[in-house]
N, C-alpha and C positions, 0 to 999 in steps of 0.2 A: 504493502499499501504506499509506496513511495510516489508522492508527488509534488508538484510545486504550483507558488499561486502566483503569477505575473513575471516580470523582467527581475533578475537579479534576486529572485528569489531563493531562498535555501531549501535543498529536499527535506521532507520531513522522514524522521525515521517510522520505520512500523510500529503500531501501537501494541506497549506489552502491559498487562495486567496483573499485579502480583497477588489479587486475590483480597480478600477480607484481612484486616489487621486491628490491631487494637493501638491504643496509643491517643495523644492529643487531637483537636481537630484541626484540619487543613486550617489555613490561614488564607483567606481569600479577598482581596481588596477590591472594592466597588468602588465606582468614581460618581456618586447618586448626588441629587440636590439640585434645586430650581427645577429646570424643564428635564432633568435626567436621570432615568432610573434604570433597573436592572431585569434580569428574566434567569430565572431557574427553569431548565426544562428536565422533568424527572424519567427517567424512561426503565426498561425492562433491563435486567442483568444481561441478557443474549445482546444486546445492543453496546455493550463495552466497546469502545474504539470507533463508534460509528460518526459520523458528521450529521448535523441537523442543521438544514438549512431556515434562514428567515428573511423575510423582504418586507418593508412598508406595505401595506395592504393598498390592491392593484398594480403594486409593480411585478415585473415577469421574474421569475424563478431565475434567470439569469442574471439577476441584478442583485443575489444575494449574499450573506452575510452566514457564516457559519461557525459553527463551535462544535467539538467532540463530547461525545458522552463518554465520561471518565466515573471510577471509582474515587470518591470522596469520603471525608471521615468528616462526619459530625461529633456531637456531644454525644458518646456512649453507642453510636453506632456508623455502621458505612451507609452512603446513598448512592446511588448509580444517578448522573445527572449530569448535562451539559448546562453551561454559563456562558451568559451573555452583560458583561460587568457594567455596560456604559450605551445605554439606547435613548434615544430622543423620545420624549412623550410622544405617542401616537399606538395607531392600532396595526399590529402587525399580522404575516402568516405565516404560519412554521408549516413548510414542506416536508411529507412522507419519505421514506428513504427509498431507493430500488426503483426509482422514476414514479413513484407513485404520485397522487394529486396531495392538496394540502390538507392537513389534519387538524389544522385551528387556526381559530384567532386568537391573537392574546391584546391586552390593551395596557401599554407602560404607563404609571403616571410618575413622575418626576419626586423625587426624594423617597421612592418606595420600591419592594423588589417587587416583581411579578412572579407566581410559579405556574406552571403550566406540568400536567401529569399526562404523559403522551404515550405511556404503555409503550407497545411496540413498534412505534414510530412508522407503522405502513398504512394506507388505504387511508379515504378520503373519510375525515369524522366531520367535515360541515355538511349540514342540511338543513331541515326546518329547525326555526328558532325550537329552543326547550323551553320550560318552565319560567326560567329567568329573561328571557327576552333576547339570549346572545345566542346566534349560532355557534354552531361547533365549540360551546362551554357546558360540561356536565354531562355527556354523553355515557354511555355505559362501559364503554373499552377504553377511559383514559378520556383525555381532552378536558379535564376541568382545571381552570384558573381561579388564582386569588391572589390578593396583594397584601403586603405588610408594610408600615410606614415605620421608618426606623429612627432611632432619635438620631440628631444633629450630633457629629462629633467632631467638627472643625471648630478651631477657636474661633 
């Protein structure tokens, strides 16, 4: 899985996951505040090493940003997730793996961390509005979103 992204890009090494571990939580740095938020995309363990694409709502997939699904250590447990540490406020489309269509839409709010449960990251989960009035949010195969406002930590 060695590939590069643009002119002068350094080749990436194949992803290796050492499996569950113990110890302190990973330190992740998020650059949020004002009109900038972050997104955590939880996925099934089978998706370790996969890249999840994200585009502003309405943009073609070819204009994507992506993140790798990794095992990350949280307090007392491991989680399988991709992280977008800095996103402008707005609505985004998450794209499925292996050429599948969109798996959901997520709204990013400034100063907040949004979370999306993508499950197997395959197939379209966008469909008729659910009982929250948001297409693609809260279906039975992942696709649930919520946001958390974090306290301001800058001096």
